[in-house]
C-alpha positions in Angstrom: 19.5 46.1 20.8 17.4 45.2 17.9 20.3 43.1 17.1 19.8 41.0 19.9 15.7 40.9 19.4 16.1 39.7 15.4 18.1 36.3 16.0 15.6 35.5 18.6 13.1 36.0 16.3 14.6 34.5 13.5 15.3 31.4 15.8 11.5 31.5 17.0 10.2 31.7 13.4 12.2 28.9 12.2 11.3 26.3 15.0 7.6 27.8 14.5 8.0 26.6 10.8 9.4 23.8 11.6 6.5 22.5 14.1 4.4 23.1 11.3 5.7 21.4 8.7 6.3 17.3 9.9 7.9 15.2 7.6 7.8 11.3 6.9 10.0 9.0 8.1 12.7 8.6 5.2 12.6 4.5 5.2 9.6 2.0 6.4 10.6 -1.4 5.7 7.6 -4.2 7.2 5.3 -7.0 6.5 1.9 -7.0 6.7 -1.1 -9.6 6.6 -4.7 -9.4 5.4 -7.7 -11.2 5.1 -6.9 -11.5 1.4 -2.7 -11.3 1.0 0.5 -11.2 3.0 2.7 -8.6 1.6 6.2 -7.2 2.3 7.3 -3.4 1.6 9.3 -0.5 1.6 8.3 3.0 1.2 10.8 5.6 0.7 9.9 9.4 1.4 10.0 11.4 -1.7 8.9 14.4 -0.2 7.9 16.2 3.0 4.3 14.8 2.3 4.8 12.3 0.0 5.9 9.1 -0.6 6.7 5.7 -2.7 5.7 2.5 -1.6 6.8 -0.6 -3.3 5.4 -4.1 -2.5 5.4 -7.8 -3.0 2.3 -9.7 -2.1 0.9 -13.2 -2.5 -2.8 -13.8 -2.7 -4.3 -16.9 -1.3 -6.7 -18.6 -3.4 -8.8 -21.9 -2.0 -11.8 -23.9 -3.6 -13.8 -27.3 -3.2 -16.7 -28.8 -3.1 -19.5 -30.0 -6.0 -18.6 -27.4 -8.3 -15.3 -28.7 -8.7 -16.3 -32.0 -9.1 -15.9 -32.5 -4.9 -12.3 -31.4 -5.4 -10.4 -29.0 -2.9 -7.5 -27.0 -3.7 -4.8 -24.2 -2.8 -2.8 -22.0 -5.0 -1.1 -18.8 -4.0 -0.4 -15.9 -6.4 2.0 -13.2 -6.4 1.6 -9.4 -7.4 3.9 -6.5 -7.4 3.0 -2.9 -6.7 4.7 0.2 -7.2 2.1 3.1 -5.4 3.2 6.8 -4.9 1.4 8.4 -2.0 0.5 11.7 -0.6 -0.2 12.0 3.3 -2.7 15.2 3.2 -3.6 15.1 6.8 0.3 14.9 8.5 0.2 18.3 9.6 -3.1 18.0 11.2 -2.3 15.1 13.1 0.7 16.4 14.8 -1.3 20.1 15.6 -3.7 17.5 17.7 -0.2 15.6 18.9 -1.2 12.5 17.5 1.3 9.7 16.5 2.6 9.8 12.9 5.4 7.1 13.7 6.3 5.2 10.5 3.9 7.5 8.5 0.7 7.1 10.3 -1.5 9.6 8.8 -4.4 9.2 5.9 -3.2 9.4 2.2 -4.3 9.4 -1.2 -2.1 6.9 -3.6 -2.0 5.8 -6.9 -1.1 1.6 -6.9 0.2 0.4 -9.8 -0.2 -3.2 -9.4 1.5 -6.3 -11.9 0.5 -9.6 -11.5 2.6 -11.9 -13.6 0.1 -14.7 -13.8 2.4 -17.1 -11.8 0.3 -19.7 -10.1 1.8 -22.2 -6.8 -0.9 -24.3 -6.3 -1.1 -28.4 -5.7 -3.2 -28.7 -9.1 -1.2 -28.7 -12.1 -2.0 -26.4 -15.3 -3.5 -23.4 -13.5 -3.1 -20.0 -14.7 -3.7 -16.7 -14.5 -3.6 -13.7 -17.3 -0.7 -11.6 -16.8 -2.5 -8.1 -15.3 -1.4 -4.9 -14.8 -4.1 -2.4 -12.5 -4.2 1.4 -12.2 -6.0 2.2 -8.5 -6.7 5.5 -7.1 -6.8 4.6 -3.7 -7.6 6.3 -0.2 -6.4 4.8 2.9 -5.0 5.4 6.4 -2.4 3.7 8.6 -2.1 3.9 12.2 0.4 2.9 14.9 -0.3 0.3 18.2 2.4 -1.0 20.4 5.6 -0.5 19.5 6.5 -1.0 15.7 2.8 -2.9 14.8 0.2 -1.0 12.4 -2.7 -1.3 10.9 -4.0 0.2 7.3 -7.4 0.5 5.8 -6.9 0.7 2.1 -10.0 1.2 -0.5 -10.3 2.2 -4.1 -11.4 1.4 -7.7 -9.9 1.8 -10.9 -9.1 -0.1 -14.3 -7.0 -3.1 -15.1 -5.7 -4.9 -18.5 -4.8 -8.3 -19.0 -3.7 -10.7 -21.6 -4.9 -14.7 -21.6 -5.0 -17.4 -23.5 -8.5 -18.7 -23.8 -9.2 -22.3 -25.9 -5.8 -21.3 -27.6 -6.8 -18.1 -28.6 -4.9 -15.0 -27.4 -7.2 -12.3 -25.8 -6.9 -9.0 -24.0 -9.3 -8.4 -21.2 -10.1 -5.3 -19.3 -12.2 -4.1 -16.9 -13.2 -2.3 -13.7 -11.0 -3.3 -10.3 -12.3 -3.0 -7.0 -9.5 -3.2 -3.8 -10.5 -3.3 -0.1 -8.2 -3.9 2.2 -7.3 -4.2 5.9 -3.8 -5.6 7.2 -2.2 -6.1 10.3 1.5 -5.1 10.0 4.7 -5.2 11.7 7.8 -2.0 11.0 11.3 -3.1 11.1 
């Protein structure tokens, strides 16, 4: 009798343990657009509740009016990010029977953003300082329809840059704020 009950108990414990420890999707690739950026990303699971996200972003800039001698212009500047994320409430979402497809949960992260200072513009001689930013972030990601998502993220960190001003190399550093709301599509 015990030989029959033991395997059944073991199977129940294993199935219960699996239900209590959901894991993130192995790979998520997609594109997102926000008010201040367009990005392509790839997120890789590195643990049951942790992932590593890489992004290639394009930030737009538009200017014009009297302050700019009645001229207007447009520019795009790229950035590259690496963000380890910890999804702290994924278990709770599963217990409440909520959708966790494509890593839909709340997370904490450390965004490392590199901006190489490249500028694509309709004006010549535009430049930005090379920058690297370290921004602890809080965010959440949710899904709608089949493969569409929205994501909110905010954080406050510190950035370092190097620029040439009037022919003199200068190191620039200071606080960096990140506030993002994006809508996207997962492939």
